[in-house]
C-alpha positions in Angstrom: 0.0 0.0 0.0 2.9 2.4 0.6 4.0 1.9 -3.0 0.5 2.6 -4.3 0.2 5.7 -2.0 3.5 6.9 -3.3 2.3 6.5 -6.9 -0.9 8.4 -6.1 0.8 11.4 -4.6 3.6 11.3 -7.1 1.1 11.5 -10.0 -0.9 14.1 -8.2 2.2 16.3 -8.1 3.0 15.7 -11.7 -0.5 16.7 -12.9 -0.8 19.6 -10.5 2.6 20.9 -11.2 2.7 20.4 -15.0 -0.9 21.1 -15.9 -1.2 23.7 -13.2 1.7 25.6 -14.8 -0.1 25.5 -18.1 -3.5 26.5 -16.8 -2.4 29.1 -14.3 1.0 30.5 -15.3 1.7 29.9 -19.0 -0.1 33.0 -20.4 -0.2 35.2 -17.3 0.0 38.8 -18.5 3.5 40.2 -19.0 5.3 37.5 -17.0 3.7 34.2 -18.2 6.1 31.3 -18.3 5.1 30.1 -21.8 5.9 26.8 -23.5 9.4 26.7 -22.1 8.2 27.2 -18.6 5.5 24.5 -18.8 8.0 22.0 -20.3 10.4 22.7 -17.4 7.6 22.4 -14.9 6.7 18.9 -16.1 10.4 17.9 -15.9 10.8 19.3 -12.4 7.8 17.3 -11.1 9.5 14.1 -12.2 12.9 15.1 -10.8 11.5 16.1 -7.4 9.3 13.1 -7.0 11.9 10.7 -8.2 14.2 11.7 -5.4 11.2 11.8 -2.9 9.5 8.4 -3.7 11.8 6.6 -6.1 13.0 4.4 -3.3 9.4 3.6 -2.3 7.6 2.9 -5.6 10.1 3.5 -8.4 8.3 6.7 -9.2 6.5 5.6 -12.4 3.7 8.3 -12.2 2.5 7.0 -15.6 0.7 3.9 -16.8 2.8 3.9 -19.9 6.0 3.8 -17.8 4.6 0.9 -15.7 3.7 -1.0 -18.8 7.1 -0.3 -20.4 9.0 -1.4 -17.3 7.0 -4.6 -17.3 7.7 -5.2 -20.9 11.4 -4.5 -20.2 11.5 -7.1 -17.5 11.8 -4.6 -14.7 8.3 -4.7 -13.1 6.0 -7.6 -12.1 2.7 -8.0 -14.0 0.8 -8.5 -10.7 1.4 -4.9 -9.7 0.3 -3.3 -13.0 -3.4 -2.9 -12.2 -3.0 -1.3 -8.8 -0.2 1.0 -9.9 -2.2 2.2 -12.9 -5.3 2.7 -10.7 -3.2 4.7 -8.2 -1.8 6.9 -11.0 -5.1 7.6 -12.6 -6.7 8.4 -9.2 -3.8 10.7 -8.4 -4.2 12.5 -11.7 -7.9 13.0 -11.1 -7.4 14.3 -7.6 -4.9 16.8 -9.0 -7.3 17.8 -11.8 -9.9 18.4 -9.1 -7.7 20.7 -7.0 -6.6 22.5 -10.1 -10.2 23.0 -11.2 -11.1 24.5 -7.8 -8.1 26.9 -8.0 -8.6 27.9 -11.6 -12.4 28.4 -11.2 -11.6 31.1 -8.6 -10.8 33.5 -11.5 -13.6 35.4 -13.1 -14.3 34.3 -16.6 -12.8 30.8 -16.2 -14.0 28.4 -18.9 -13.0 24.8 -18.5 -14.2 24.1 -22.1 -11.3 26.2 -23.3 -9.0 23.2 -22.7 -7.8 23.0 -19.1 -4.4 21.7 -20.4 -6.2 18.7 -22.1 -4.6 16.8 -24.9 -6.1 16.9 -28.4 -5.7 16.5 -32.1 -7.2 18.2 -35.1 -9.0 21.4 -34.1 -8.0 20.7 -30.5 -4.3 20.5 -31.2 -2.5 23.7 -30.2 -1.0 23.8 -33.7 -3.8 22.2 -35.6 -2.0 18.9 -36.2 -3.9 16.0 -37.6 -4.8 12.7 -35.9 -2.0 10.7 -37.7 0.6 13.4 -36.7 -0.6 13.3 -33.1 -0.5 9.4 -33.1 3.1 9.3 -34.5 4.3 12.0 -32.2 2.9 10.4 -29.0 4.1 6.9 -30.0 7.7 8.1 -30.8 8.0 10.4 -27.8 6.8 7.7 -25.4 9.1 5.2 -27.0 12.1 7.4 -26.5 11.0 8.2 -22.9 11.0 4.5 -22.1 14.2 3.9 -23.8 15.9 6.6 -21.7 14.2 5.4 -18.5 15.4 1.9 -19.0 18.9 3.0 -19.9 19.2 5.6 -17.1 18.1 3.1 -14.5 20.2 0.1 -15.7 22.6 -1.5 -13.3 25.7 -0.2 -15.2 24.4 3.3 -15.6 25.9 6.1 -13.4 24.2 5.9 -10.1 22.1 8.7 -8.7 21.6 10.6 -11.9 18.6 8.8 -13.3 16.0 11.3 -12.0 17.8 14.2 -13.7 18.0 12.3 -17.0 14.4 11.3 -16.9 13.1 14.7 -15.8 15.1 16.5 -18.5 13.8 14.0 -21.1 10.2 14.8 -20.1 11.0 18.5 -20.4 12.5 18.0 -23.9 9.5 15.9 -25.0 7.2 18.8 -24.0 9.4 21.3 -25.9 9.0 19.2 -29.0 5.3 18.1 -28.8 3.3 20.7 -26.9 2.4 22.3 -30.3 1.2 18.9 -31.6 -0.9 17.4 -28.8 -0.3 19.5 -25.7 1.9 16.5 -24.8 0.6 13.5 -23.1 3.0 10.5 -23.1 1.1 9.7 -19.9 -2.5 8.4 -19.9 -3.0 9.4 -16.2 -2.0 13.0 -17.0 -4.4 13.1 -19.9 -7.3 11.5 -17.9 -6.7 13.7 -14.9 -7.8 16.9 -16.8 -9.9 15.5 -19.6 -12.7 14.2 -17.4 -13.2 17.8 -16.0 -13.5 19.2 -19.5 -15.8 16.4 -20.9 -17.0 16.7 -24.4 -14.2 16.7 -27.0 -11.5 16.0 -24.4 -13.1 12.7 -23.4 -13.9 11.8 -27.0 -10.3 12.2 -28.0 -8.9 10.6 -24.8 -8.6 7.1 -26.4 -5.6 8.3 -28.4 -3.8 9.4 -25.3 -4.1 5.9 -23.9 -3.4 4.0 -27.0 -0.4 5.9 -28.3 1.6 6.1 -25.1 1.0 2.4 -24.3 2.0 1.4 -27.8 5.1 3.7 -27.5 6.0 2.2 -24.2 6.0 -1.3 -25.6 8.1 -0.1 -28.6 10.6 1.6 -26.4 11.0 -1.5 -24.2 11.4 -3.7 -27.3 14.2 -1.4 -28.6 16.0 -1.4 -25.3 15.9 -5.2 -25.1 17.7 -5.2 -28.5 20.4 -2.6 -27.7 20.8 -3.0 -23.9 23.0 -5.5 -22.0 21.4 -8.7 -20.8 20.5 -8.4 -17.2 20.2 -4.6 -17.2 
């Protein structure tokens, strides 16, 4: 239960910190943090939580990461369902807190996006469904490849949180214009359910693509990595 609790609060922090920066601070008049700031915020949530709970639960914070670690031989199948449940619930709890905060501003309109992921007319840059699918699959595959490599036995010890957090920041720098960046079904679900409508109807992609990308990344690492890593 300690592991599941750690995943709940870790994912809560990721969604609150990352999506909160997008909703509350990205476009704040004159001093908004913009795309770069939001990207950094997502990376920082992972770095801080990896040091805080990595020794408790492994700090997955993401169903795609849990699936990828299982496919890479690093995580038992028996714990997948409770880990994923804890992550999704943590994301939803963060979405609820963020909704309460954001709705305290006059004129707040959750239908405007609420940091939800989307494609087509709901993509920040108007990117198509195929573009969004390829982007999410490739970004998640690279994320898992780096996670598996950075946490391998022969990798430099103590630096994995930095490598993984910086990778997530880089992924956001690349893909926010395409999909608002998911690579994490719990992050996507955590805000989409509060928006409803289009965000829920497009949510399938932000489960399918990250999970497929995670399996791809694990498969690539099994080919290039050392046996026993």
